[in-house]
N, CA and C atoms as a LAMMPS dump frame, in Angstrom:
ITEM: TIMESTEP
0
ITEM: NUMBER OF ATOMS
309
ITEM: BOX BOUNDS ff ff ff
-5.0000000000000000e+02 5.0000000000000000e+02
-5.0000000000000000e+02 5.0000000000000000e+02
-5.0000000000000000e+02 5.0000000000000000e+02
ITEM: ATOMS id mol type element x y z
1 1 1 N -364.54 -136.689 131.666
2 1 2 C -364.412 -136.228 133.04
3 1 3 C -364.88 -137.285 134.036
4 2 1 N -365.994 -137.912 133.745
5 2 2 C -366.514 -138.887 134.699
6 2 3 C -365.698 -140.171 134.687
7 3 1 N -365.007 -140.467 133.577
8 3 2 C -364.206 -141.68 133.541
9 3 3 C -363.019 -141.591 134.486
10 4 1 N -362.445 -140.424 134.651
11 4 2 C -361.325 -140.292 135.575
12 4 3 C -361.777 -140.494 137.016
13 5 1 N -362.978 -140.057 137.348
14 5 2 C -363.5 -140.272 138.693
15 5 3 C -363.76 -141.758 138.921
16 6 1 N -364.297 -142.449 137.923
17 6 2 C -364.541 -143.882 138.065
18 6 3 C -363.232 -144.645 138.223
19 7 1 N -362.214 -144.266 137.475
20 7 2 C -360.925 -144.93 137.609
21 7 3 C -360.314 -144.665 138.976
22 8 1 N -360.487 -143.458 139.502
23 8 2 C -359.983 -143.147 140.838
24 8 3 C -360.71 -143.965 141.89
25 9 1 N -362.025 -144.089 141.732
26 9 2 C -362.824 -144.85 142.692
27 9 3 C -362.41 -146.316 142.681
28 10 1 N -362.062 -146.84 141.525
29 10 2 C -361.649 -148.232 141.446
30 10 3 C -360.171 -148.421 141.789
31 11 1 N -359.337 -147.451 141.454
32 11 2 C -357.895 -147.632 141.604
33 11 3 C -357.414 -147.446 143.043
34 12 1 N -357.933 -146.47 143.748
35 12 2 C -357.43 -146.185 145.093
36 12 3 C -357.652 -147.355 146.055
37 13 1 N -358.861 -147.904 146.187
38 13 2 C -359.004 -149.067 147.077
39 13 3 C -358.224 -150.287 146.606
40 14 1 N -358.059 -150.438 145.298
41 14 2 C -357.292 -151.574 144.792
42 14 3 C -355.825 -151.463 145.179
43 15 1 N -355.261 -150.272 145.097
44 15 2 C -353.862 -150.067 145.481
45 15 3 C -353.679 -150.3 146.977
46 16 1 N -354.585 -149.778 147.789
47 16 2 C -354.483 -149.962 149.236
48 16 3 C -354.665 -151.43 149.603
49 17 1 N -355.587 -152.125 148.93
50 17 2 C -355.803 -153.546 149.183
51 17 3 C -354.564 -154.36 148.808
52 18 1 N -353.912 -153.982 147.719
53 18 2 C -352.702 -154.709 147.328
54 18 3 C -351.576 -154.486 148.33
55 19 1 N -351.494 -153.304 148.944
56 19 2 C -350.517 -153.078 150.006
57 19 3 C -350.798 -154 151.192
58 20 1 N -352.054 -154.123 151.57
59 20 2 C -352.409 -155.009 152.677
60 20 3 C -352.137 -156.462 152.359
61 21 1 N -352.44 -156.879 151.143
62 21 2 C -352.208 -158.26 150.74
63 21 3 C -350.716 -158.577 150.689
64 22 1 N -349.928 -157.636 150.206
65 22 2 C -348.476 -157.854 150.206
66 22 3 C -347.933 -157.872 151.635
67 23 1 N -348.533 -157.126 152.529
68 23 2 C -348.132 -157.173 153.934
69 23 3 C -348.425 -158.516 154.571
70 24 1 N -349.555 -159.122 154.22
71 24 2 C -349.878 -160.452 154.737
72 24 3 C -348.857 -161.471 154.232
73 25 1 N -348.478 -161.342 152.967
74 25 2 C -347.518 -162.289 152.392
75 25 3 C -346.117 -162.077 152.97
76 26 1 N -345.709 -160.83 153.13
77 26 2 C -344.351 -160.558 153.598
78 26 3 C -344.166 -160.795 155.09
79 27 1 N -345.174 -160.524 155.895
80 27 2 C -345.048 -160.619 157.347
81 27 3 C -345.768 -161.834 157.902
82 28 1 N -345.661 -162.974 157.25
83 28 2 C -346.423 -164.132 157.688
84 28 3 C -345.858 -164.807 158.921
85 29 1 N -344.747 -164.33 159.438
86 29 2 C -344.178 -164.92 160.656
87 29 3 C -344.699 -164.256 161.922
88 30 1 N -345.122 -163.018 161.836
89 30 2 C -345.554 -162.269 163.014
90 30 3 C -347.07 -162.11 162.981
91 31 1 N -347.729 -162.572 164.027
92 31 2 C -349.185 -162.594 164.067
93 31 3 C -349.783 -161.192 164.134
94 32 1 N -349.184 -160.303 164.891
95 32 2 C -349.704 -158.94 165.033
96 32 3 C -349.618 -158.182 163.708
97 33 1 N -348.516 -158.357 162.987
98 33 2 C -348.375 -157.676 161.701
99 33 3 C -349.342 -158.23 160.658
100 34 1 N -349.67 -159.504 160.754
101 34 2 C -350.693 -160.073 159.869
102 34 3 C -352.041 -159.433 160.153
103 35 1 N -352.363 -159.238 161.424
104 35 2 C -353.631 -158.582 161.776
105 35 3 C -353.679 -157.146 161.262
106 36 1 N -352.573 -156.435 161.355
107 36 2 C -352.535 -155.059 160.864
108 36 3 C -352.722 -155.022 159.352
109 37 1 N -352.057 -155.932 158.633
110 37 2 C -352.208 -155.982 157.18
111 37 3 C -353.62 -156.385 156.78
112 38 1 N -354.233 -157.269 157.557
113 38 2 C -355.621 -157.651 157.294
114 38 3 C -356.567 -156.479 157.524
115 39 1 N -356.273 -155.666 158.511
116 39 2 C -357.056 -154.447 158.744
117 39 3 C -356.949 -153.486 157.569
118 40 1 N -355.764 -153.382 156.995
119 40 2 C -355.588 -152.516 155.822
120 40 3 C -356.447 -153.016 154.67
121 41 1 N -356.496 -154.339 154.485
122 41 2 C -357.346 -154.91 153.427
123 41 3 C -358.82 -154.607 153.672
124 42 1 N -359.266 -154.775 154.909
125 42 2 C -360.669 -154.493 155.218
126 42 3 C -361.009 -153.014 155.047
127 43 1 N -360.104 -152.146 155.45
128 43 2 C -360.372 -150.718 155.3
129 43 3 C -360.376 -150.29 153.831
130 44 1 N -359.591 -150.966 153.011
131 44 2 C -359.609 -150.672 151.578
132 44 3 C -360.952 -151.057 150.961
133 45 1 N -361.495 -152.192 151.356
134 45 2 C -362.808 -152.57 150.826
135 45 3 C -363.894 -151.621 151.332
136 46 1 N -363.789 -151.203 152.589
137 46 2 C -364.77 -150.239 153.108
138 46 3 C -364.655 -148.896 152.39
139 47 1 N -363.434 -148.484 152.065
140 47 2 C -363.251 -147.252 151.3
141 47 3 C -363.865 -147.381 149.914
142 48 1 N -363.703 -148.54 149.29
143 48 2 C -364.322 -148.773 147.981
144 48 3 C -365.836 -148.708 148.044
145 49 1 N -366.415 -149.346 149.063
146 49 2 C -367.873 -149.273 149.231
147 49 3 C -368.34 -147.84 149.424
148 50 1 N -367.61 -147.088 150.243
149 50 2 C -368.012 -145.717 150.534
150 50 3 C -367.88 -144.808 149.314
151 51 1 N -366.759 -144.903 148.611
152 51 2 C -366.572 -144.052 147.435
153 51 3 C -367.585 -144.363 146.341
154 52 1 N -367.835 -145.638 146.12
155 52 2 C -368.804 -145.998 145.087
156 52 3 C -370.215 -145.583 145.491
157 53 1 N -370.533 -145.699 146.778
158 53 2 C -371.844 -145.278 147.261
159 53 3 C -372.035 -143.77 147.098
160 54 1 N -370.995 -143.004 147.372
161 54 2 C -371.095 -141.558 147.19
162 54 3 C -371.183 -141.18 145.714
163 55 1 N -370.501 -141.949 144.864
164 55 2 C -370.504 -141.638 143.439
165 55 3 C -371.873 -141.899 142.813
166 56 1 N -372.511 -143.01 143.164
167 56 2 C -373.81 -143.312 142.551
168 56 3 C -374.975 -142.782 143.381
169 57 1 N -374.672 -142.096 144.485
170 57 2 C -375.674 -141.476 145.347
171 57 3 C -376.673 -142.513 145.865
172 58 1 N -376.116 -143.533 146.514
173 58 2 C -376.917 -144.619 147.064
174 58 3 C -376.435 -144.891 148.487
175 59 1 N -377.315 -145.385 149.329
176 59 2 C -376.979 -145.558 150.729
177 59 3 C -376.507 -146.987 151.038
178 60 1 N -376.69 -147.932 150.122
179 60 2 C -376.377 -149.323 150.419
180 60 3 C -374.88 -149.563 150.607
181 61 1 N -374.038 -148.83 149.916
182 61 2 C -372.599 -148.958 150.121
183 61 3 C -372.182 -148.531 151.517
184 62 1 N -372.827 -147.499 152.035
185 62 2 C -372.524 -147.057 153.398
186 62 3 C -373.003 -148.078 154.425
187 63 1 N -374.124 -148.74 154.14
188 63 2 C -374.609 -149.794 155.034
189 63 3 C -373.639 -150.969 155.036
190 64 1 N -373.143 -151.35 153.855
191 64 2 C -372.145 -152.409 153.779
192 64 3 C -370.868 -152.009 154.511
193 65 1 N -370.511 -150.745 154.425
194 65 2 C -369.312 -150.258 155.096
195 65 3 C -369.465 -150.367 156.613
196 66 1 N -370.599 -149.972 157.14
197 66 2 C -370.832 -150.078 158.584
198 66 3 C -370.845 -151.533 159.042
199 67 1 N -371.441 -152.405 158.247
200 67 2 C -371.43 -153.832 158.578
201 67 3 C -370.006 -154.369 158.562
202 68 1 N -369.225 -153.951 157.603
203 68 2 C -367.83 -154.37 157.538
204 68 3 C -367.02 -153.871 158.714
205 69 1 N -367.301 -152.66 159.175
206 69 2 C -366.588 -152.129 160.34
207 69 3 C -366.901 -152.939 161.605
208 70 1 N -368.159 -153.351 161.745
209 70 2 C -368.537 -154.164 162.902
210 70 3 C -367.839 -155.522 162.848
211 71 1 N -367.84 -156.143 161.68
212 71 2 C -367.177 -157.441 161.541
213 71 3 C -365.666 -157.324 161.723
214 72 1 N -365.088 -156.243 161.263
215 72 2 C -363.658 -156.028 161.432
216 72 3 C -363.302 -155.84 162.907
217 73 1 N -364.133 -155.147 163.642
218 73 2 C -363.896 -154.98 165.076
219 73 3 C -363.944 -156.306 165.819
220 74 1 N -364.89 -157.158 165.443
221 74 2 C -364.968 -158.479 166.064
222 74 3 C -363.751 -159.327 165.707
223 75 1 N -363.299 -159.219 164.474
224 75 2 C -362.122 -159.982 164.036
225 75 3 C -360.876 -159.547 164.789
226 76 1 N -360.717 -158.264 164.994
227 76 2 C -359.55 -157.77 165.718
228 76 3 C -359.597 -158.202 167.178
229 77 1 N -360.767 -158.182 167.781
230 77 2 C -360.881 -158.605 169.181
231 77 3 C -360.505 -160.08 169.335
232 78 1 N -360.976 -160.921 168.436
233 78 2 C -360.616 -162.338 168.503
234 78 3 C -359.139 -162.559 168.209
235 79 1 N -358.609 -161.835 167.245
236 79 2 C -357.196 -161.979 166.912
237 79 3 C -356.283 -161.547 168.042
238 80 1 N -356.612 -160.454 168.674
239 80 2 C -355.78 -160.002 169.793
240 80 3 C -355.902 -160.93 170.994
241 81 1 N -357.091 -161.522 171.2
242 81 2 C -357.237 -162.516 172.27
243 81 3 C -356.363 -163.735 171.987
244 82 1 N -356.326 -164.169 170.726
245 82 2 C -355.441 -165.274 170.363
246 82 3 C -353.983 -164.913 170.558
247 83 1 N -353.615 -163.69 170.23
248 83 2 C -352.227 -163.26 170.409
249 83 3 C -351.845 -163.236 171.885
250 84 1 N -352.747 -162.817 172.736
251 84 2 C -352.463 -162.786 174.178
252 84 3 C -352.305 -164.204 174.714
253 85 1 N -353.185 -165.108 174.289
254 85 2 C -353.082 -166.502 174.727
255 85 3 C -351.776 -167.118 174.242
256 86 1 N -351.417 -166.862 172.993
257 86 2 C -350.176 -167.395 172.439
258 86 3 C -348.964 -166.851 173.189
259 87 1 N -349.002 -165.578 173.532
260 87 2 C -347.879 -164.987 174.248
261 87 3 C -347.774 -165.555 175.662
262 88 1 N -348.894 -165.818 176.307
263 88 2 C -348.859 -166.378 177.66
264 88 3 C -348.364 -167.821 177.662
265 89 1 N -348.793 -168.605 176.663
266 89 2 C -348.42 -170.025 176.633
267 89 3 C -346.992 -170.245 176.152
268 90 1 N -346.619 -169.604 175.048
269 90 2 C -345.334 -169.892 174.407
270 90 3 C -344.318 -168.764 174.511
271 91 1 N -344.714 -167.623 175.036
272 91 2 C -343.851 -166.456 175.215
273 91 3 C -343.342 -165.901 173.885
274 92 1 N -344.112 -166.065 172.823
275 92 2 C -343.781 -165.53 171.512
276 92 3 C -345.077 -165.325 170.73
277 93 1 N -344.993 -164.561 169.636
278 93 2 C -346.176 -164.38 168.79
279 93 3 C -345.912 -164.827 167.361
280 94 1 N -344.993 -165.772 167.187
281 94 2 C -344.723 -166.312 165.863
282 94 3 C -345.847 -167.254 165.443
283 95 1 N -346.163 -167.239 164.171
284 95 2 C -347.274 -168.061 163.694
285 95 3 C -346.918 -169.543 163.638
286 96 1 N -345.638 -169.889 163.59
287 96 2 C -345.256 -171.304 163.588
288 96 3 C -345.599 -171.97 164.917
289 97 1 N -345.609 -171.208 165.984
290 97 2 C -345.916 -171.759 167.301
291 97 3 C -347.419 -171.965 167.511
292 98 1 N -348.257 -171.419 166.628
293 98 2 C -349.702 -171.542 166.81
294 98 3 C -350.19 -172.964 166.578
295 99 1 N -349.484 -173.737 165.769
296 99 2 C -349.874 -175.135 165.56
297 99 3 C -349.719 -175.944 166.826
298 100 1 N -348.79 -175.547 167.661
299 100 2 C -348.538 -176.271 168.91
300 100 3 C -349.371 -175.734 170.064
301 101 1 N -350.302 -174.855 169.804
302 101 2 C -351.112 -174.247 170.857
303 101 3 C -352.149 -175.227 171.415
304 102 1 N -352.464 -176.269 170.665
305 102 2 C -353.474 -177.234 171.106
306 102 3 C -353.037 -178.01 172.324
307 103 1 N -351.759 -178.208 172.49
308 103 2 C -351.27 -179.035 173.614
309 103 3 C -351.2 -178.265 174.901
């Protein structure tokens, strides 16, 4: 009985993380879609921390989850600021144009 719960705790975040990773690989031309796929990856790791913390009845996984949420919020704010700058300078959000953003 407990083995099925452990497999669920390990399998669900892994499946969600693989969806996010495949999204990063498939949508590498659009910057906003890369950010969304990266968010899916971060939320999958936070779900893994939370589920494992609840399973072993420990609070450290929840602390890691809260720290991850704060870091994810900062990452999204910086990413969206970059997207706005890219859109203002080049009038597009393609990642190929980001190399030319220095000029």
